[in-house]
C-alpha positions as CSV (number, residue, x, y, z in Angstrom):
1,X,-52.7,-21.5,51.0
2,X,-55.1,-23.6,49.1
3,X,-54.6,-23.5,45.3
4,X,-57.5,-22.9,43.0
5,X,-57.7,-25.7,40.4
6,X,-57.2,-24.7,36.8
7,X,-60.7,-25.7,35.8
8,X,-62.1,-23.3,38.4
9,X,-60.1,-20.4,37.0
10,X,-61.3,-21.2,33.5
11,X,-64.9,-21.4,34.8
12,X,-64.6,-17.9,36.3
13,X,-63.1,-16.6,33.0
14,X,-66.0,-18.0,30.9
15,X,-68.6,-16.7,33.4
16,X,-67.0,-13.2,33.2
17,X,-67.2,-13.2,29.4
18,X,-70.8,-14.4,29.5
19,X,-71.7,-11.6,31.9
20,X,-70.0,-9.0,29.6
21,X,-72.1,-10.2,26.7
22,X,-75.3,-10.0,28.6
23,X,-74.6,-6.5,29.7
24,X,-73.6,-5.4,26.2
25,X,-76.8,-6.9,24.7
26,X,-79.0,-5.4,27.4
27,X,-77.5,-2.0,26.8
28,X,-78.5,-2.2,23.1
29,X,-74.9,-2.6,21.9
30,X,-73.4,-5.4,20.0
31,X,-69.7,-5.8,19.3
32,X,-69.5,-5.8,15.5
33,X,-66.7,-5.5,13.0
34,X,-66.7,-1.9,11.7
35,X,-69.0,-0.7,14.5
36,X,-68.5,2.9,15.8
37,X,-66.3,3.1,18.9
38,X,-68.0,3.3,22.2
39,X,-66.7,6.9,22.7
40,X,-68.5,8.0,19.5
41,X,-71.8,6.3,20.5
42,X,-71.6,7.8,24.0
43,X,-71.0,11.4,22.7
44,X,-74.0,13.7,23.4
45,X,-76.2,14.1,20.3
46,X,-77.4,17.6,19.3
47,X,-81.1,18.2,19.9
48,X,-83.7,18.7,17.3
49,X,-83.5,21.8,15.1
50,X,-85.6,23.6,12.5
51,X,-83.4,25.2,9.8
52,X,-83.9,28.8,9.0
53,X,-86.8,29.5,6.7
54,X,-88.5,26.2,7.5
55,X,-91.9,25.8,9.1
56,X,-92.7,22.7,11.3
57,X,-95.6,20.5,10.0
58,X,-95.3,18.2,13.0
59,X,-96.1,20.0,16.3
60,X,-94.4,17.5,18.6
61,X,-97.6,16.8,20.5
62,X,-100.1,15.1,18.2
63,X,-100.8,14.3,14.6
64,X,-102.8,17.4,13.8
65,X,-102.5,18.2,10.1
66,X,-101.9,14.5,9.2
67,X,-104.0,11.5,8.4
68,X,-103.5,7.8,7.6
69,X,-104.3,6.7,4.1
70,X,-107.2,4.3,3.9
71,X,-106.4,3.2,0.4
72,X,-102.6,2.6,0.4
73,X,-101.5,-0.8,-0.9
74,X,-98.8,-1.1,1.9
75,X,-101.6,-1.3,4.4
76,X,-103.8,0.9,6.5
77,X,-102.2,0.5,9.9
78,X,-103.1,3.3,12.3
79,X,-100.0,2.6,14.3
80,X,-98.4,6.0,14.0
81,X,-98.2,7.6,17.5
82,X,-96.6,10.6,19.2
83,X,-94.4,9.5,22.1
84,X,-91.9,11.7,23.9
85,X,-92.2,14.4,21.2
86,X,-91.5,11.9,18.4
87,X,-93.7,10.2,15.7
88,X,-93.1,6.5,16.1
89,X,-94.3,3.9,13.7
90,X,-94.4,0.1,13.6
91,X,-96.4,-2.5,11.8
92,X,-99.7,-3.5,13.4
93,X,-100.8,-6.1,12.6
94,X,-97.5,-7.8,11.7
95,X,-96.7,-7.3,8.0
96,X,-99.1,-4.4,7.5
97,X,-97.7,-1.0,6.8
98,X,-99.1,2.2,5.5
99,X,-98.5,5.9,5.0
100,X,-99.2,9.0,7.0
101,X,-100.2,12.0,4.8
102,X,-100.3,15.7,5.3
103,X,-103.7,17.2,5.0
104,X,-102.2,20.0,2.9
105,X,-100.9,19.7,-0.6
106,X,-97.6,21.2,-1.7
107,X,-96.1,22.0,-5.1
108,X,-92.5,23.3,-5.1
109,X,-91.2,22.5,-1.6
110,X,-88.2,21.5,0.4
111,X,-88.8,19.0,3.3
112,X,-86.5,18.5,6.3
113,X,-86.7,15.5,8.6
114,X,-84.7,14.1,11.5
115,X,-85.0,10.3,11.6
116,X,-83.8,7.4,13.7
117,X,-84.9,4.0,12.3
118,X,-84.2,0.5,13.5
119,X,-82.0,-1.5,11.1
120,X,-84.1,-3.8,8.9
121,X,-87.1,-1.4,8.4
122,X,-88.1,0.1,5.1
123,X,-89.6,3.6,4.9
124,X,-89.9,6.4,2.4
125,X,-90.6,10.1,2.0
126,X,-93.4,10.7,-0.5
127,X,-93.6,13.9,-2.5
128,X,-96.6,15.1,-4.6
129,X,-98.6,12.1,-3.3
130,X,-102.3,11.4,-3.8
131,X,-104.5,9.7,-1.2
132,X,-103.5,6.2,-2.4
133,X,-99.8,6.9,-2.1
134,X,-99.0,7.3,-5.8
135,X,-96.0,9.6,-5.6
136,X,-92.4,10.4,-6.2
137,X,-90.7,8.6,-3.4
138,X,-87.4,9.4,-1.7
139,X,-86.3,5.8,-0.7
140,X,-85.4,5.3,2.9
141,X,-84.8,1.5,2.7
142,X,-82.8,1.0,5.9
143,X,-82.1,-2.7,5.4
144,X,-79.6,-5.1,3.7
145,X,-79.4,-4.2,0.0
146,X,-81.5,-1.0,0.6
147,X,-80.8,2.4,-0.7
148,X,-81.2,5.7,1.2
149,X,-82.0,8.9,-0.7
150,X,-82.8,7.4,-4.1
151,X,-85.9,8.2,-6.2
152,X,-88.6,5.7,-7.0
153,X,-91.9,6.1,-8.8
154,X,-94.3,4.7,-6.2
155,X,-97.4,3.6,-8.2
156,X,-96.2,5.8,-11.1
157,X,-95.4,4.7,-14.6
158,X,-92.4,5.8,-16.6
159,X,-90.2,7.2,-13.8
160,X,-86.5,6.6,-14.3
161,X,-85.1,5.4,-11.0
162,X,-82.2,7.4,-9.6
163,X,-80.0,7.0,-6.6
164,X,-79.7,3.3,-6.8
165,X,-76.4,2.9,-8.6
166,X,-73.3,2.0,-6.7
167,X,-71.8,5.5,-6.4
168,X,-75.0,6.9,-4.8
169,X,-75.4,3.9,-2.5
170,X,-71.8,4.5,-1.3
171,X,-72.5,8.2,-0.8
172,X,-75.2,7.7,1.8
173,X,-73.3,5.0,3.6
174,X,-70.3,7.3,4.0
175,X,-72.4,10.1,5.7
176,X,-74.9,8.0,7.7
177,X,-74.5,7.9,11.5
178,X,-75.5,4.5,12.8
179,X,-77.7,4.3,15.9
180,X,-77.9,8.1,16.0
181,X,-80.2,10.8,14.6
182,X,-79.8,11.6,11.0
183,X,-81.1,14.4,8.8
184,X,-82.8,14.1,5.4
185,X,-83.6,17.0,3.2
186,X,-85.4,16.7,-0.1
187,X,-86.4,19.4,-2.6
188,X,-88.9,18.9,-5.5
189,X,-89.4,21.7,-8.0
190,X,-90.8,22.2,-11.5
191,X,-93.6,20.9,-13.7
192,X,-91.2,18.2,-14.8
193,X,-89.9,17.2,-11.3
194,X,-86.4,18.0,-10.4
195,X,-85.6,16.3,-7.0
196,X,-82.5,16.8,-4.9
197,X,-81.8,14.8,-1.7
198,X,-79.3,15.5,1.1
199,X,-78.4,13.2,4.0
200,X,-76.7,14.9,6.9
201,X,-76.1,17.9,4.6
202,X,-74.4,15.9,1.9
203,X,-75.9,15.8,-1.5
204,X,-76.6,12.1,-2.5
205,X,-79.1,12.5,-5.4
206,X,-79.7,15.1,-8.1
207,X,-82.5,13.8,-10.4
208,X,-84.6,15.3,-13.1
209,X,-87.4,13.2,-14.6
210,X,-88.0,13.0,-18.3
211,X,-91.5,14.2,-18.0
212,X,-94.2,14.7,-15.3
213,X,-95.1,11.2,-14.3
214,X,-97.1,12.1,-11.2
215,X,-100.6,10.5,-10.9
216,X,-103.0,12.2,-13.3
217,X,-100.2,14.7,-14.2
218,X,-100.5,16.5,-10.9
219,X,-98.1,19.4,-10.2
220,X,-98.7,19.2,-6.5
221,X,-99.7,16.7,-3.8
222,X,-99.4,15.7,-0.2
223,X,-96.2,14.8,1.7
224,X,-96.2,11.3,3.3
225,X,-94.0,9.1,5.5
226,X,-94.2,5.4,5.0
227,X,-94.0,2.0,6.7
228,X,-93.5,-0.7,4.0
229,X,-95.5,-3.9,4.1
230,X,-93.6,-7.1,4.7
231,X,-94.0,-10.8,4.1
232,X,-91.9,-13.9,3.5
233,X,-91.4,-13.1,-0.2
234,X,-90.8,-9.4,0.5
235,X,-89.1,-9.1,3.9
236,X,-89.0,-5.3,4.5
237,X,-89.5,-5.0,8.3
238,X,-88.1,-6.7,11.3
239,X,-90.3,-7.9,14.2
240,X,-90.7,-5.2,16.8
241,X,-88.9,-2.7,14.6
242,X,-89.7,1.0,14.7
243,X,-89.2,4.2,12.7
244,X,-88.9,7.5,14.5
245,X,-89.3,11.1,13.3
246,X,-88.6,14.0,15.6
247,X,-88.7,17.0,13.3
248,X,-90.6,17.4,10.0
249,X,-90.5,20.9,8.5
250,X,-91.1,22.5,5.1
251,X,-90.0,25.5,3.1
252,X,-92.4,26.3,0.2
253,X,-90.5,27.5,-2.8
């Protein structure tokens, strides 16, 4: 029997490894330290749900009841679309973001969302927003060094930031499900805003402002979802990155 030279065996081995890598990348999986095991990623995900007492404000078909801000400083991209029962958003043109606002204003309200962002893309949930996007923001900064579920005064003066200290950052990381659908629930109440945020039903932020710092002292406003602008000095979005929302519902309090 003819013997296969050692160099031939090594060549086959290297080719097999290369083929494995190509298949893994094409399937959207990368072998990473600390990544969830394949069995967890392959497990069926539960479908969308609307919690008891909540009313959908996204109908799953189109953007009725919503509009794009034409004055937001993150940009005025119209690139929010409904695809396969989801709202999908990406920058168009590159670097330009924006916000999608509800037509209706809300005062004391709880918002429930199901989200699936691409890593490296910065979003947010705006509460009591005006047309320009000045609002109390629940941070959804899904990128290196970002925080999920903190509170930020978007265009507001005097808001004490919350949810950005180490314990809160660790809290969201412990409950977040990578590469799967996650739930965010945020509640805002009171003339002086009290905001609570849950990720996957775990409380990550409980924040009360020192005063009402909403634009013009407003006690109500629109709800908005955001795509952050991005540039070389402020890299907040990856090329070809998307955010996805499949359920958005509210409970007025």
